[in-house]
N, C-alpha and C positions, 0 to 999 in steps of 0.2 A: 107463912103469910107474906105476900109481896105487897109492898107499898111503892107508889110512884109519885113523882113530882116533875113539873116542868124544869128544864135546866137551861141556863143561859151560857153559851160557849164563848161569849165575847172576850172574856179575859184570856181564854186559851188561844183564840185566834190572834189576840193582841200580842201575846208572848211569841207565837210562831212568826207573826209578821215582823216583830222587832228583831228576832234572830236572823230572819232572811234579809231584812234591810241592812243590818250590820255586815252580813256576809257580802252583800252587793257592794257596800262601801269598801270593804276589804279588797275586793276585786278591782274596783274603780281606782283606788289609790295605789295599790301595790301590785296588781296583776296576779296571774296564776302561773306556777304554783305559789300558794300562800306560804307554805313551808318548803324550803329548798330540799332537794334530794339528800344532801348531806346533813339535814336536820337543822340548818341555820335558819333563824327567823329574821327576816328583814322588813316584813310588812309593817308599816307604821301603825296601822289600827291594832294589829295583834300586839305590838310592842307597847302600845298605850293602854289597851284594855285587858290583855292577857295576863295571867298570873305568873310572874317571874319571881320565884321564891327568894332569889338573892337580892331582889330590889323591892321587896314588899314594904319595907319601912318608908321608902321613897314614893311608892305607888299603892297606898293602902286600899284604894277603891277597887283594885283588881281582884281582891278576895271575893267580890261579888260580880263585877263586870265580866270576868272571864267565863262565867256561865253562858254569856250571850255571844261568845266568839267561837268560830269554827275554822278548821284547818283545811277543808276540802269539800268537794261536792258530795262524796259518799258520806262523809262525816255529818254534814248538816242534814242530808236527806234522811239517813237512818235515825238520827236523833229527833227530827221533827215528826216523822211518822210515829215513832215510839211515844213522843210527847202527846201527840193527838189522841192515840188510842187509849193510853193510860190516863191522860189528863181528862178526857171526856167522860170516862167511867168514874174517875175520882170526883169530878164535879157533881155527878149524879149521886154519888155515895155520901159526900160530906160537904159540898158547897164550896163557894169561891174563896172565902176567907181561909178555910182549912187547906185548900189546894195551894194558894199562894204561900201560906206559911210553910207547908211541907216542901214545896218546890224550892224556895229561896233558902230556908234553913238547911235543907238537904244539900243544896249547892255549897253553902257556907261550910257545913260539916265536912263535906268531901274535900273542899279546898284546904281546910285546916289540916286534915290528915295528910293531904298531898304535900303541904309545906313541911310537915314534921318528918315524913318518910322519904321525900324526894327533893332534898335540898339542891340548889343550883340547877333547877329544871324550870321549864315553862309549861304551864298547863292551861288548856282551853277546852271549852265544850260544856254542854248541858247534861252530860251523862250522869254525873253525880246527883244532880237534882232529879233527873228522871228515875234513877234507881231509888231515890227516896220516895217518890210517888208510887213506884211499883212495889217497894217493900211495905209501905203503909197499906196498900190495897191487898197484898197477900195476907196481912193480918186481919184486916177489916172484913174481907169477903173471901175467905179461903176456899169456898166451894166453886168459885168462878173458874170456868175452863176456857182455855185459849188455844189457838193453833199457832205453831211455829213452822214456817216454811223451811225445809221441805217435808217435815214430819206430818204424815197424813191423818193422825189421830189427835183429838183434843187432849190437853193435859191441864192439871191445876195451875193456876197462875203462879203460885209459889214455886212450883217446879221449874216453870219457864224462867222466873227471875234467877233462880240458882244456876240454871244452865247458862244464861247470858253472863252472869257474874264470873263463872269459871272460865268462860271464853275469853275474859279479860286477860288471863294469864298466858294465852296461847299466841298472842300477836304482840310484836314489839311496838312501842310507841303508844300503847294504851295505858292511861293513868288508872291502874287498878286501885290505887290508894284513894282516889276520889270516888270511885265506884263503891268501895268498901265504906267510906265515911258516909256517903249518901244513903246507902242501904241500911246501915245501922241506925241512922237518924230516922229513916222511914219506918223501920220496925218498931222503934219506940213510939213514934207518932201514931202508928196504927193501933198499938195497945191503948194509948191514951184516948184516942177517938172511939175505939170500940167500947171501952169501959164507960165513957161518958155518954154512950148511946147516941152519938151525933152521926148516925148512919141512917140514911133514908131509903136506900134502894138495895135489895138483895136478889 
């Protein structure tokens, strides 16, 4: 049996707009590239909002704000597209409060694992939070099928999440630790939401 309800995407659009706005400020203040070819970070916005594991005690807010900071055009475009598609479905499945909780707690969990496993590093991006949303959806609605370009056939969402997670290990500069932390939080959240029957769309 399928049940439907109207969904308000304002909270999702607000998150996307906030990420884009911060990225524009990064460009306006520090220019492009935001991260230098040698890996050095000089952008003042990234230094203020990004998660520098060696300076976390002096900048504790970065454990959350780093989720809203991105390092390049490809980085923010891919993350915002992923956030829109996964977030819009999550909002239909479990509502705004659960979405915001999973997004920010997933980002926090990912950053905590990043601090533990990647000391003396700088981490930025919403990927950990997005993996939390995707992981929760994979548990809540496992029958959902999605397309991954360029694969021409649909696959279960949980398979797609696993594929993207393992791709984290194939490219340098990707914080797989944050992806893992967010994914684990999302899986737990998905189990909690599913057992509490706070799912409205199948």
